[in-house]
MARLO-809208 format. One record per residue: x, z, y of N, C-alpha, C, O in turn. Coordinates in steps of 0.001 Angstrom, whole numbers, padded with zeros to 6 digits, always signed. Layout:
<pts>
XZYXZYXZYXZY;...
</pts>
This chain:
<pts>
+000850+000000-001192+000000+000000+000000+000887+000000+001244+001836+000779+001332;+000579-000871+002202+001379-000998+003418+001141+000184+004348+000219+000977+004158;+002021+000278+005381+001898+001369+006347+000600+001247+007132-000031+002248+007472;+000205-000010+007420-001046-000235+008150-002243+000217+007350-003173+000807+007898;-002229-000058+006034-003341+000351+005173-003404+001867+005044-004486+002453+005004;-002219+002502+004978-002177+003964+004907-002781+004601+006145-003560+005550+006053;-002413+004071+007302-002948+004612+008554-004441+004374+008656-005169+005208+009194;-004905+003237+008142-006333+002937+008176-007116+003890+007281-008203+004344+007640;-006551+004190+006106-007200+005123+005179-007248+006518+005775-008268+007203+005692;-006130+006941+006382-006088+008266+007010-007079+008370+008148-007752+009388+008313;-007165+007305+008936-008122+007298+010045-009555+007364+009525-010409+008033+010108;-009808+006653+008411-011139+006655+007815-011494+008041+007285-012614+008516+007472;-010536+008685+006626-010776+010020+006085-011015+011035+007186-011897+011886+007073;-010232+010947+008250-010411+011869+009370-011755+011654+010042-012406+012611+010460;-012173+010392+010146-013460+010089+010755-014607+010620+009901-015587+011155+010420;-014473+010468+008594-015492+010995+007681-015553+012523+007740-016629+013119+007707;-014370+013142+007830-014299+014592+007917-014949+015091+009203-015689+016074+009197;-014666+014406+010295-015252+014781+011592-016769+014615+011571-017504+015454+012093;-017223+013532+010966-018668+013275+010877-019361+014325+010014-020457+014786+010331;-018696+014693+008911-019265+015702+008003-019410+017047+008701-020449+017697+008591;-018358+017471+009427-018397+018755+010130-019430+018724+011245-020175+019684+011439;-019471+017610+011981-020417+017497+013094-021859+017501+012603-022753+018014+013276;-022077+016922+011420-023424+016829+010862-023987+018204+010513-025176+018463+010699;-023127+019074+010010-023578+020407+009588-022925+021505+010436-022638+022598+009949;-022701+021189+011699-022098+022172+012596-022995+023387+012775-022512+024501+012977;-024304+023165+012700-025263+024268+012844-025093+025306+011741-025305+026499+011955;-024704+024827+010547-024526+025744+009418-023309+026643+009632-023334+027827+009298;-022245+026067+010192-021038+026852+010497-021361+027916+011538-020945+029067+011406;-022111+027528+012583-022512+028482+013623-023351+029611+013033-023155+030781+013362;-024291+029247+012157-025191+030234+011561-024425+031246+010714-024638+032452+010842;-023538+030762+009854-022771+031659+008985-021795+032507+009796-021594+033684+009498;-021188+031904+010828-020261+032657+011682-020976+033787+012399-020461+034902+012480;-022173+033499+012925-022962+034545+013592-023343+035639+012606-023325+036822+012948;-023693+035243+011372-024082+036209+010341-022925+037149+009993-023110+038363+009915;-021727+036583+009785-020560+037396+009435-020145+038287+010601-019762+039439+010398;-020219+037759+011818-019872+038569+012985-020842+039731+013148-020442+040842+013495;-022115+039467+012897-023124+040538+012966-022859+041601+011910-023041+042791+012166;-022431+041176+010723-022099+042134+009662-020907+043011+010066-020890+044210+009787;-019916+042407+010724-018776+043169+011213-019188+044183+012269-018706+045316+012279;-020079+043770+013149-020576+044675+014197-021385+045825+013587-021273+046968+014028;-022200+045516+012572-022977+046560+011899-022062+047548+011171-022348+048744+011114;-020957+047034+010616-019992+047906+009953-019391+048902+010946-019226+050082+010636;-019068+048410+012142-018508+049268+013186-019531+050306+013625-019200+051481+013786;-020775+049872+013818-021830+050792+014248-022104+051859+013185-022347+053022+013509;-022061+051455+011933-022306+052415+010842-021214+053480+010807-021500+054664+010630;-019971+053058+010975-018862+054011+010958-018871+054912+012182-018430+056059+012114;-019375+054392+013312-019467+055241+014506-020552+056311+014350-020412+057424+014856;-021633+055964+013648-022715+056922+013441-022381+057922+012329-022875+059050+012330;-021542+057500+011389-021133+058384+010287-019610+058519+010298-018934+057942+009446;-019068+059271+011247-017603+059380+011374-016974+060070+010174-017584+060938+009550;-015746+059673+009860-014993+060282+008775-013663+060805+009309-013070+060239+010228;-013221+061889+008710-012004+062553+009166-010948+062503+008054-011265+062573+006866;-009705+062382+008471-008601+062323+007510-007653+063500+007718-007253+063799+008843;-007304+064153+006632-006339+065248+006658-005212+064912+005680-005462+064444+004570;-003978+065156+006102-002823+064776+005277-001858+065947+005118-001671+066755+006028;-001265+066010+003956-000213+066995+003674+000967+066279+003041+000792+065335+002270;+002164+066731+003370+003385+066121+002837+004071+067083+001874+004217+068269+002171;+004487+066572+000732+005219+067390-000241+006530+066696-000586+006677+065486-000416;+007472+067485-001072+008760+066944-001508+008845+067085-003019+008691+068180-003560;+009091+065976-003690+009267+065983-005143+010742+065743-005426+011233+064619-005323;+011441+066815-005786+012883+066737-006032+013126+066222-007453+013395+066985-008381;+013018+064892-007583+013198+064271-008906+013644+062830-008706+013590+062285-007603;+014089+062227-009810+014478+060820-009768+013253+059950-009477+012110+060362-009677;+013526+058744-009002+012438+057839-008607+011465+057576-009749+010259+057456-009534;+012005+057485-010974+011158+057220-012144+010175+058364-012377+008987+058130-012597;+010668+059597-012328+009805+060753-012525+008865+060956-011332+007721+061388-011482;+009381+060634-010155+008567+060815-008949+007342+059896-008973+006247+060309-008591;+007526+058669-009414+006393+057738-009529+005372+058233-010544+004166+058076-010357;+005875+058837-011631+004970+059378-012648+004150+060531-012096+002947+060625-012343;+004805+061403-011351+004124+062570-010793+003102+062180-009725+002102+062873-009538;+003351+061080-009031+002387+060620-008037+001069+060217-008694-000002+060376-008108;+001158+059698-009907-000050+059340-010654-000776+060601-011100-002006+060637-011137;-000005+061642-011440-000593+062895-011910-001436+063554-010819-002408+064246-011123;-001074+063346-009554-001803+063970-008442-003287+063627-008493-004130+064462-008165;-003614+062386-008906-005007+061959-008979-005554+062004-010408-006576+061393-010718;-004858+062732-011258-005323+062862-012644-006599+063709-012694-006835+064561-011837;-007405+063452-013712-008703+064124-013830-008562+065644-013957-009408+066387-013459;-007502+066106-014619-007322+067561-014792-007037+068241-013453-007513+069347-013200;-006263+067577-012603-005953+068127-011275-007202+068127-010404-007498+069120-009738;-007919+067037-010406-009097+066905-009540-010232+067824-009997-010959+068369-009167;-010385+067996-011291-011415+068927-011783-011100+070365-011389-012003+071162-011136;-009821+070686-011340-009417+072013-010884-009775+072210-009412-010186+073297-009007;-009617+071156-008620-009979+071209-007190-011491+071374-007036-011957+072147-006200;-012239+070652-007837-013702+070717-007770-014201+072117-008118-015117+072636-007480;-013593+072721-009133-014015+074073-009525-013671+075105-008443-014481+075977-008125;-012482+074996-007893-012044+075983-006902-012858+075897-005617-013223+076922-005042;-013142+074681-005168-013886+074495-003915-015395+074389-004143-016173+074305-003193;-015797+074394-005416-017215+074289-005774-017863+073034-005169-018908+073092-004522;-017213+071931-005402-017706+070655-004875-018767+070077-005803-018664+070170-007026;-019774+069486-005202-020843+068848-005983-020577+067349-006088-021331+066533-005556;-019505+067004-006773-019145+065602-006975-018283+065485-008219-017716+066473-008686;-018185+064290-008747-017399+064057-009954-015935+063820-009589-015600+063584-008428;-015076+063889-010599-013652+063647-010375-013398+062194-009958-012451+061918-009222;-014247+061260-010428-014106+059850-010042-014397+059667-008558-013694+058928-007869;-015432+060339-008069-015763+060239-006641-014681+060889-005780-014343+060380-004711;-014147+062003-006245-013096+062683-005491-011817+061841-005453-011108+061824-004447;-011532+061151-006549-010333+060305-006609-010373+059200-005555-009329+058777-005059;-011585+058728-005209-011726+057688-004192-011389+058206-002799-011028+057431-001913;-011507+059521-002607-011221+060119-001308-009743+060450-001129-009272+060626-000006;-009016+060535-002237-007606+060942-002192-006702+059715-002244-006881+058826-003076;-005728+059688-001337-004750+058601-001301-003349+059192-001383-003021+060118-000642;-002517+058657-002285-001148+059140-002492-000180+058000-002200-000338+056896-002721;+000825+058267-001365+001792+057236-001020+003157+057857-000725+003256+058965-000199;+004205+057112-001078+005569+057545-000792+005937+057136+000625+005504+056092+001112;+006734+057960+001279+007195+057640+002634+008558+056977+002523+009584+057628+002327;+008526+055659+002657+009720+054816+002573+010516+055126+001300+009934+055170+000216;+011832+055341+001405+012669+055573+000233+013095+057036+000126+014193+057343-000340;+012217+057924+000559+012541+059345+000526+011847+060003-000662+011141+059349-001430;+012061+061303-000795+011395+062086-001831+010089+062693-001327+009435+063465-002028;+009725+062334-000104+008499+062855+000509+007305+062017+000067+007334+060787+000125;+006258+062703-000373+005013+062053-000798+003874+062558+000095+003719+063761+000306;+003106+061639+000600+001995+061976+001499+000679+061919+000735+000368+060928+000073;-000084+062999+000839-001403+063064+000202-002455+063141+001302-002487+064102+002071;-003311+062132+001377-004337+062059+002418-005719+062128+001796-005961+061581+000720;-006620+062809+002488-008006+062952+002023-008946+062593+003160-008760+063033+004294;-009948+061798+002855-010942+061378+003851-012290+061973+003478-012727+061878+002332;-012946+062590+004459-014261+063199+004216-015029+063284+005535-014446+063223+006617;-016337+063424+005418-017176+063556+006614-016964+064896+007309-017189+065020+008513;-016532+065895+006548-016264+067229+007094-014757+067398+007275-014026+067383+006285;-014270+067559+008502-012816+067670+008724-012191+068887+008054-011063+068815+007568;-012914+070002+008025-012389+071217+007391-012289+071035+005879-011310+071439+005253;-013327+070416+005304-013321+070186+003861-012218+069208+003469-011614+069350+002406;-011952+068221+004314-010888+067250+004032-009542+067957+003927-008749+067662+003033;-009283+068899+004850-008026+069662+004808-007978+070572+003589-006930+070715+002960;-009107+071188+003254-009156+072088+002087-008885+071322+000792-008169+071805-000085;-009458+070135+000682-009253+069325-000525-007784+068926-000658-007221+068977-001752;-007165+068531+000449-005761+068117+000418-004855+069275-000003-003998+069114-000871;-005046+070432+000608-004200+071592+000284-004440+072109-001129-003502+072504-001821;-005694+072105-001551-006023+072569-002907-005478+071606-003959-005042+072031-005029;-005503+070317-003653-004955+069314-004576-003467+069539-004789-002972+069432-005910;-002747+069856-003700-001309+070105-003813-001041+071338-004682-000136+071321-005517;-001805+072383-004495-001602+073606-005285-001892+073360-006775-001148+073799-007652;-002996+072643-007030-003349+072335-008424-002297+071432-009063-002009+071551-010254;-001733+070540-008277-000698+069635-008778+000575+070406-009133+001190+070147-010167;+000970+071354-008275+002177+072152-008527+002034+072970-009809+003001+073152-010548;+000841+073454-010062+000606+074232-011284+000640+073346-012527+000989+073805-013615;+000280+072089-012362+000193+071158-013490+001548+070548-013840+001771+070181-014994;+002452+070432-012877+003730+069743-013076+004568+070322-014219+005041+069545-015047;+004782+071637-014315+005627+072173-015402+005112+071860-016799+005892+071840-017751;+003815+071616-016939+003258+071289-018257+003543+069842-018657+003425+069476-019826;+003919+069023-017669+004140+067594-017935+005633+067288-018032+006085+066680-019003;+006388+067707-017032+007826+067460-016994+008559+068769-016715+008015+069691-016108;+009775+068823-017164+010592+070023-016940+011184+069967-015531+012397+069882-015335;+010273+070020-014566+010676+069930-013160+009934+071006-012379+008722+071166-012528;+010643+071720-011569+010024+072713-010689+010301+072400-009214+010022+073209-008329;+010850+071218-008976+011242+070860-007612+010144+070230-006798+010346+069170-006206;+008981+070859-006751+007879+070375-005901+007611+071423-004832+007229+072552-005140;+007809+071052-003597+007611+071990-002485+006770+071346-001396+006765+070128-001220;+006059+072201-000673+005172+071709+000398+005973+071598+001690+006563+072572+002155;+005984+070404+002257+006683+070177+003517+005791+070540+004706+006246+071183+005651;+004533+070133+004657+003582+070467+005733+002175+070489+005148+001795+069582+004408;+001414+071506+005474+000037+071619+004985-000913+070770+005821-000632+070441+006974;-002037+070428+005214-003049+069639+005916-003835+070523+006877-004141+071676+006574;-004153+069968+008028-004938+070680+009027-006172+069864+009387-006137+068634+009380;-007250+070551+009699-008494+069865+010072-008305+069131+011388-007793+069694+012356;-008717+067881+011420-008584+067053+012615-009875+067082+013429-010975+067030+012879;-009718+067166+014743-010896+067207+015620-011436+065810+015929-012607+065652+016275;-010578+064805+015801-010988+063436+016109-011200+062649+014815-010382+062732+013899;-012284+061893+014735-012535+061091+013525-011599+059894+013441-010921+059550+014409;-011571+059273+012284-010760+058072+012093-011305+056941+012947-012519+056762+013043;-010416+056178+013568-010813+055079+014437-010452+053743+013785-009322+053530+013346;-011437+052856+013735-011192+051505+013229-010897+050574+014404-011462+050724+015488;-010023+049633+014179-009706+048638+015210-010876+047654+015308-010993+046721+014514;-011735+047888+016304-012960+047105+016422-012682+045627+016721-013386+044745+016229;-011663+045369+017522-011328+043979+017871-010893+043212+016626-011295+042065+016428;-010073+043841+015789-009606+043182+014566-010754+042926+013596-010800+041890+012934;-011679+043882+013520-012813+043716+012603-013699+042548+013041-014097+041722+012220;-014004+042487+014341-014842+041392+014852-014127+040061+014707-014738+039066+014315;-012828+040032+015021-012051+038795+014909-011960+038330+013452-012089+037140+013164;-011739+039275+012544-011679+038930+011119-013021+038410+010619-013066+037466+009830;-014111+039020+011074-015455+038572+010694-015721+037166+011219-016321+036340+010533;-015267+036904+012447-015452+035585+013057-014708+034507+012279-015270+033457+011965;-013437+034772+011970-012618+033796+011232-013170+033589+009824-013236+032461+009336;-013566+034684+009174-014119+034591+007819-015414+033781+007815-015674+033026+006878;-016224+033939+008859-017460+033168+008961-017196+031681+009107-017869+030868+008473;-016210+031310+009946-015872+029895+010142-015340+029281+008850-015743+028185+008461;-014429+030000+008189-013837+029500+006930-014907+029362+005847-014918+028382+005103;-015802+030340+005760-016880+030281+004768-017826+029122+005057-018268+028432+004139;-018135+028911+006329-019002+027800+006716-018395+026457+006365-019081+025584+005832;-017106+026281+006659-016419+025027+006323-016377+024820+004810-016618+023718+004317;-016070+025887+004084-016015+025780+002624-017379+025410+002047-017463+024652+001081;-018439+025942+002635-019789+025662+002141-020192+024210+002365-020776+023586+001479;-019885+023666+003545-020274+022274+003810-019441+021313+002966-019945+020267+002557;-018177+021642+002698-017369+020803+001816-017899+020856+000387-017891+019853-000326;-018357+022032-000020-018926+022190-001354-020239+021413-001477-020496+020768-002494;-021056+021481-000440-022311+020722-000432-022052+019226-000481-022760+018486-001163;-021035+018787+000246-020696+017360+000259-020138+016918-001096-020355+015786-001527;-019415+017828-001764-018828+017499-003071-019917+017241-004113-019785+016349-004951;-020981+018022-004054-022071+017873-005023-023153+016899-004537-024156+016703-005224;-022964+016301-003386-023916+015324-002866-023593+013954-003458-022547+013380-003154;-024478+013428-004297-024236+012156-004998-024850+010951-004290-024789+009838-004814;-025430+011145-003128-026041+010021-002409-024970+009094-001834-023865+009526-001507;-025318+007821-001720-024390+006823-001170-024440+006897+000351-025512+006854+000956;-023264+007007+000956-023203+007234+002401-022648+006047+003188-022790+006001+004410;-022019+005089+002510-021410+003973+003235-021407+002708+002389-021646+002746+001182;-021127+001569+003058-021055+000289+002354-019845+000254+001424-019877-000388+000374;-018779+000950+001821-017570+000976+000986-017856+001610-000378-017303+001180-001391;-018720+002633-000403-019072+003275-001673-019881+002332-002556-019718+002328-003777;-020757+001527-001939-021541+000544-002710-020616-000486-003358-020764-000818-004534;-019646-000991-002559-018700-001972-003089-017860-001389-004220-017534-002076-005188;-017510-000091-004079-016685+000551-005097-017459+000756-006390-016914+000578-007479;-018746+001136-006270-019561+001416-007452-019971+000134-008160-019834+000025-009378;-020483-000856-007386-021009-002100-007978-019938-003153-008191-020123-004064-008999;-018827-003050-007487-017763-004031-007639-018071-005358-006978-017472-006373-007333;-018989-005375-006029-019335-006597-005304-019227-006347-003804-019270-005207-003342;-019086-007433-003061-018932-007310-001622-020298-007262-000943-021194-008042-001267;-020443-006341-000002-021683-006227+000755-021661-007247+001879-020742-007257+002698;-022684-008114+001917-022738-009172+002922-023441-008731+004202-023146-009243+005282;-024352-007798+004086-025080-007356+005278-025847-006082+004989-025917-005619+003851;-026414-005530+006036-027181-004299+005899-028367-004323+006848-028334-004978+007890;-029402-003609+006476-030616-003518+007288-030622-002155+007966-030576-001124+007296;-030678-002150+009267-030660-000882+010000-031984-000155+009837-033037-000778+009701;-031920+001142+009851-033109+001976+009701-033689+002285+011070-033011+002840+011935;-034929+001924+011253-035588+002181+012525-036202+003560+012518-036676+004044+011491;-036188+004176+013663-036793+005491+013792-038300+005366+013870-038825+004411+014442;-038990+006331+013294-040444+006293+013240-041069+006315+014622-042081+005656+014861;-040474+007068+015531-041041+007173+016876-041036+005832+017586-042023+005447+018214;-039906+005114+017483-039818+003801+018119-040816+002820+017496-041450+002034+018200;-040946+002879+016161-041882+001983+015468-043318+002261+015902-044097+001334+016123;-043662+003541+016024-045007+003911+016453-045270+003459+017882-046365+003000+018207;-044245+003595+018742-044405+003171+020130-044631+001671+020227-045472+001203+020994;-043854+000913+019422-044003-000545+019434-045386-000962+018922-046017-001866+019471;-045849-000278+017848-047176-000592+017317-048250-000278+018349-049226-001015+018493;-048057+000821+019060-049025+001227+020071-049070+000215+021209-050143-000155+021685;-047877-000231+021643-047805-001227+022715-048426-002544+022270-049102-003214+023051;-048193-002920+020991-048765-004174+020467-050290-004111+020474-050961-005081+020828;-050833-002946+020075-052280-002761+020073-052850-002837+021491-053906-003426+021721;-052122-002224+022440-052583-002255+023826-052595-003672+024381-053537-004069+025066;-051533-004443+024081-051466-005833+024544-052563-006673+023898-053184-007519+024542;-052789-006414+022592-053823-007156+021891-055204-006839+022479-056044-007726+022631;-055421-005577+022801-056688-005157+023379-056877-005780+024762-057974-006217+025109;-055799-005818+025548-055877-006416+026885-056172-007903+026824-056937-008437+027627;-055543-008570+025842-055765-010023+025706-057209-010304+025329-057803-011271+025806;-057774-009461+024476-059178-009637+024101-060086-009397+025301-061089-010083+025497;-059700-008401+026096-060492-008079+027284-060470-009232+028280-061491-009571+028879;-059287-009831+028448-059167-010963+029374-059966-012145+028861-060580-012857+029655;-059975-012375+027548-060740-013478+026956-062227-013301+027146-062952-014279+027330;-062697-012051+027105-064122-011776+027276-064550-012091+028691-065631-012636+028912;-063697-011747+029663-064039-012045+031049-064046-013543+031273-064313-014000+032385;
</pts>
């Protein structure tokens, strides 16, 4: 294929792509508005139901291999059930595990345990109780006693803040991408013939001509005008 033919094909594809997007532009707008509204509702829901985070830092004096193992133990069912019994929580260990987050601080021996809850005081209590239950559990698993508390969790007066601009922007971009993907998917499953080139490709014959489609409104107007002229001519003949 020559360079001219390549450029012609690319131009044709771009024109078809532009026509496809322009044809269903309303769908992209609709989905984008829907996703943006969902992002706004998410922000409003979190503002009405604020959540608080409390964190405590511990030092695990062990090799990296053992330290990674112990981090998993922090969210083990035996540790969490001990926390539930001590604090008399009305929730399962699976639900409590969703509230607890364990992460290492860079390449140090410091491990951060964070708890999120609607009650700031309870969030701090859960974090501190989890650390105590974990320290009691460690000697039964590994021959290590090098777990110490670096800083205890304290109740926070301010709730967690979400970046509202990022949420709205992400919702907007996700809506546009979803809208584009949907119209491409609809076009992929659309088996109707859209151009003369497709007819030539399917039938293997050259198209010599085409009949343009007239709009119904114009046809009705022409018929109406023809009737009026015919009526006038009859009227003139009668006179």
